[in-house]
N, C-alpha and C positions, 0 to 999 in steps of 0.2 A: 659507886661510880664515878671515874673522874674525869674532868674535861681540860682541854689542851687550851690555853689562852695565847691567840694570835698577838704577835709583838711587828711594829713597823721597824722597819729597818734601814738607814742614812746610807752616803756615800762614809767610806773612812777616809780618812787623810789620804792616804796611800792611792786609794782608788781615783782621790780628787787630782792629785797632782799628777798622775799616768795619764790623765782626760786633758789637763791643762799643756802638758808637755806635747802631747799627739795634736793638739789644736794648734801649737805653736810651730811643730814643726810643718803642717801643712801649711799653714799660713807663710812659712817660710821656702815653700816649695813652690807656693803658687803666686808669690809677690812679684818675684822676676817675669814671672809669665805674664803677669797683668800687666808690669811696666813695658815687657816687650810688645804687648797688644797694643797698649797705648801708643806706641812709637809708631808701630806698624801703620796704625792709624793716621798719625800726623805726619808720617812720610807719604801715605798714597793722599791726603789733603795738598800735601805740599807738591804732590805730580802734578794733580789737578789742577792747581793754580797755573803752574807751569802750562800743561795743556790750553787753558784760557788764555793765558797771555800769546800762545802762539798761533791760535784762532785769529785772537784781535789782530796779530801783526798781517797775517793773512789778509782779513776782512779789508785793515788798513791799505794794503797794496792793489785790492780790488776796488777801493775808491778812489785812490791818489795815482795808482800806476807805478808806485815806486814805495819803498820801506821806510818808514821814519827816522828822520837825520838823527846822528847824535852827535849833539852841538849845534842847536838850531834856538830859535827865538828873534825877538826884533833886534835891531843893529846896534851900533856904537852907545846911540843917546846923544846927550848933550852935555854931561858933565865929565866926562873923560875921555882922551884921546884914543884909549886902548882898552881891548875888551877884560883884563885883569885888575884894570882899577877899578876904584870905588866908585858907587854911584848907583842909585833906585831908581833910575829913568828907563831904565831897557834892558832887556832879558842879555845883550853882548853877546847874542848865541853861543850861551853856558847852558842851555837845557839839555837834558838827556833825551832819550828815545823814546823814552818810556812816557813824556807829558803827552806825545802825540796820539798815543794807543789809549789812552784815559776813556773819552765817548764809546769804544769797541770793548769796554770790559765794565758796560754800566755804569759809567761814573758821568754821565750828561751834564748831571747838573755842576759836579767839580769843573769839568771842563768850560762850561757855561761862563764859570766865576773866572778863569783863568784867559779864557778870550775876550773878555770885556773888563773895562776900568772898574775898579772898585773902591769905596769909601772903608770897609770892613777891614780890622787888624786883630791881632791874635789877644793884644792887650786889651781891646776897646781904646783906646786913642788914636788921635788922627794919624794919616801916615805923613812920614817925615816928608819935609820942604824940599828935598830934592829930588822929585818922583818926575819933576818935568810938567806937572799937572794942578793948577789950583783952581780955588774958589768953585769947589772945595777942593783941598788936597786931596788926591785921590793915587790908587796904582794904576800903573800901563797896563793896556789889554798885554797879555803875555806875559803879567808878571815882572819883577826885577831879576836882578842876575841871581840864581841860588847859591853862587859863590860868596857874595858878599851885600846881601839885603840886610836889612837894618835888624836885627832879632831882638832889640829892645821894644820894637811894637809888632813886628811880624805880619810877613804875608801871609794870610790862611792857608791858601791852597799848598803852599811848600811845605806848612806843617801838617796837613792832614796823612794821618795814616790809612793807606786803603789795604784793605784786607787781603785783595788778589795778587798784590805783590809782597804779601809775609808770608815767610813758610812758618808751622805753628811748632816746629821742633825749635825753631831759634828764640830762645827768651828774651832776648832784648827789646826793651819797649822804652819810649818817651826820650827826655832830655837825659843826655848831653846832645845826642841824635835829635834829627829833627824831622820827622817822615820817611821813618827805615824802609828800605827796600831787603828782601833776600834773592833778587835775580839782577843781574847785570849781563850787558850787551858785548857779543865775542866782536872783537877787534883785531882778530886776526892772530898771527906765530909771529910778531916783530913788535918789541917794547919800543920803537923809534917812532910810533905815530906822530906822539905830539909837539917831536923836534923837527918834525916835516909834516908841514901843514900845506892846505892847499890854499889858505888864507893866512895875510899879515896881521900884527898886532891889532893895526886899524881894521880889521876887518876885510880890505879890500883884496883882491884877487892876487895872490902871489907871483912872481915871475915863472920863468918858463923852467930853470932849472929847480925850484921848490917844488915845481909840481912834479917834476920827474922823479923828485926825491921822497914827495909824498905817495906817488904812485907807487913806487919801488916797495912801501912797507905797509900801507894800507890794503892788505889782503884778505882781510877777514868779510864776514859777511855785513856789517856795518863797517862805515869809514867815517874819520871826524871830518864834521861838517862839509860832509858830499854824501850825496842820496844814491843809494843801491838799489837796482830793478831787480826782479827776480831773473832775468835774462842775463843780467853780469854773472849769475852762478854757475859757473861753467863745470864745476865738480860735479854738480846736482845737489838739488835742495839736501836731498836724503843724507848726503856723503860730509855735508856744510854745518858748524855749529853756529847756531843764531845767537843762543843766551848761555850762560851758566848760573847755576845757584851762588851766592854768597852767604857765607856767616858773618853778621853785623858784630861790630866791636862794642864788647862789653865791660872796657877798660882793664882788664888781667893780665896784659901781656903776651897774647895769644897768638903765635906766630903768624895764623890764618886772617887775624882781622887786625891786628896794631901793627903799625906799621914801624918799621925800621929805617930812617932816613938817615942814610950814614954818610951822606954829605962828600961824596967824591962825584967827578967830573960828569958832565952831564952824558958824555958816550960811556961811561963804564959798564951800565948795564947792559949795553948794546955787545960788549964784546965779552961779559959774563954774566950772565943773567944768577949765577948762583954766588955773587958778590957777599952778601951779608953770611951766610953759611959758609963761606972761605974765609972770613973774618972772625969763626967762631964766635958768633953771637948767639948761636942756637943753644940753649940748655943741654948738654948732653947728658944729664939726669931727668930731665922733662922736656923731650925733643919736640913738643907741643909748645913752649913757653922759650922766649926771649929770654938771656942772661939777665940775671937780678945779683949779680955779688957772689955768685958761686964758683968755687975752685976751678981752675982752669977754664975759665968762663968768660969773655969779653964782652962788657956789658955796651948794647948799643947806645951811641952818642945822643940818639934823640930817639925816641919811641913817640908815634905820635897815634892817640888814644883818647877815646871817652871825647866824641865831639862828630857833628855833622860833616869834619873834612876826611872822617875814617869810613874804613869799609862798611859800605851800607848805609851811611849816616843820613842821606838823603835823599829820595827818589827821585828827583828832580834835576840833581846837578851831574853835569856830563862827564867831571873828573874821571880819568880813567880810574885811579885810585879809590872811587867812591861806588861808579857804578859800573865801570869797564872789566872785560876778563879777557885774558891771552892765554893760547895754546901754548904756552912756552914751556913754565914747570907744570907739574902733573896735580892734581887736585888734590887740596889742603895742605900744599905748599906754603912756603913764607912770602908774605908781603913786604919786599924790600924796594927799595927807592933811592936812586942816586943820590940826585940833585936840588931837586924843586919839587912840589907838591902840586903845582898844576904839570908837572912831567910825567911820564908813565914809572910806572915799576911792574913787578913780576906779576901781578893782579891772578893769580891762578884762582877757579872756583876753589868754592868750599861750604863745609855745611856741619853739622851736629850729627849726621848720621853715621852709621858706623862703615866705615872704608869706602866712603868714596861723596859723589855729590850729584844730583841733578843735572843733565845738558840738555837743554831745547834744541833739537835740529831742525835744519831749513821746512822740511815737509810738517814739521807740528808733532812728529814724534819726539816722546821724551825718553829718555834713556839714562840708567844709571851707570855713571863711569867711575869707575874703581882708583882708588891712589895709584894702584900698579898697572896702569896703561902704559903700553909701549911708547916711551917719549924720548926717544932719542939721546943724544946729549946734553945734559943739563947745563954744560960750561962752553956750549958753542956760541959763538956769536952770530946774530940775526942777519937775514937776508935783509938787503939795502943797497943803494946807489954808493957808487964809490969802492966796493968789495969786489975782489975777483975770485975766479975758481966756484965751489959751491958756496959761497957766500954772496954771487952775482945776481943783479936783479933777475928775477922769473927762474930762480932755482928753487927745488922741491924744499920742503922745509927740513931742518936740521934736527926737527923735535918729534921724528919717528910719526908714527900713526897720530898721536895725539894733534901734534904740529899740522900734519895734512888735514885732521878734520876742521882747522881752522882757517883755512884757506880757502878761497871760494873759486877761483881759477888757476890752479897752479899744475894742475893735470897729473897729482899724483893717483894713482890705484888704491882704494879701499877695498882690501880682500877681506875684512873682517865684518859679519853680523852682527851689527849693534844692537839692535834690541828684537832678541830671541825669546 
């Protein structure tokens, strides 16, 4: 009688290779889905932050009967006669509208530090001697100007990263920026606001002509150094943009965050918002980047990048290029400034999300606005005092639906359902 002997049999090399290949294919198929799911979660978090900011603005209005002012803080101070000059003794009305809402986004501790004198610094050294407060030296209440405070020792509140002001899809973090933000305040459909102000350089009230000029261009839900109330939003809160998402600068010549300072006359942008594009400064082979020595491409004469003066570089700073949004060029268009960095630039919303950016409406709704939004003539000059015809004060926006959403009281009819 014969017996059968059982033998254990392993995988052959071919079978093992087939299994590995199948696993590799599955991983390749699943990885994009995982990445997409992660970005969807980040985008949802980004939208939720915006909703919280919208709620904070409404709570601020309920408390103070006005919206936070963009360009606020203490006055000139003792060390300089004009707001743009150096000096750590006062805020010089250079604080952004984001500063005022900090206690309404559960940052009461930070607001307490801002609203009282303090001796602490980022470095641990004493505050600089020119704060105007001595024995001991200390920062003034409402802090120094974010535009020019002494970064060698550092005012802690302006250096603080606030999670509610950050979109998780944006990888920018830390220096050389200082307290980044991914949310900017909408200043309307005219980039002339900084050239036509309600106040003089020494922060006294400007004259009648200047007021008329400022009134003609400050058409957004937020105004420069002047308060807005909900009653002023005649077009309706649900039809007016309050804020827009912005991409912070990474020092990589991205047209959405690095600023081309083209160095032309101060009125050049008001007459043609596409100034930098028409100068051939955008790389045709990489259309989201400024030219950098490529063929048939004009390098910008100056790129402002990698610092707190760039897009989203400092949440406390009122500078339009840092925390402002205009509804002139559509989302994710180029950041182009004509003459001086304290002046305006195109400042469209931007993001790392595919195809558009979030915007916050006046009623608190958050809408994802695509790059392809109808935006009229991107080479049209803006509405302002001294112009005639379709550019005269009070005219409808030349920038289509996009421009109309940026104005608070221009009487345009919005026929689109934005938040479907």
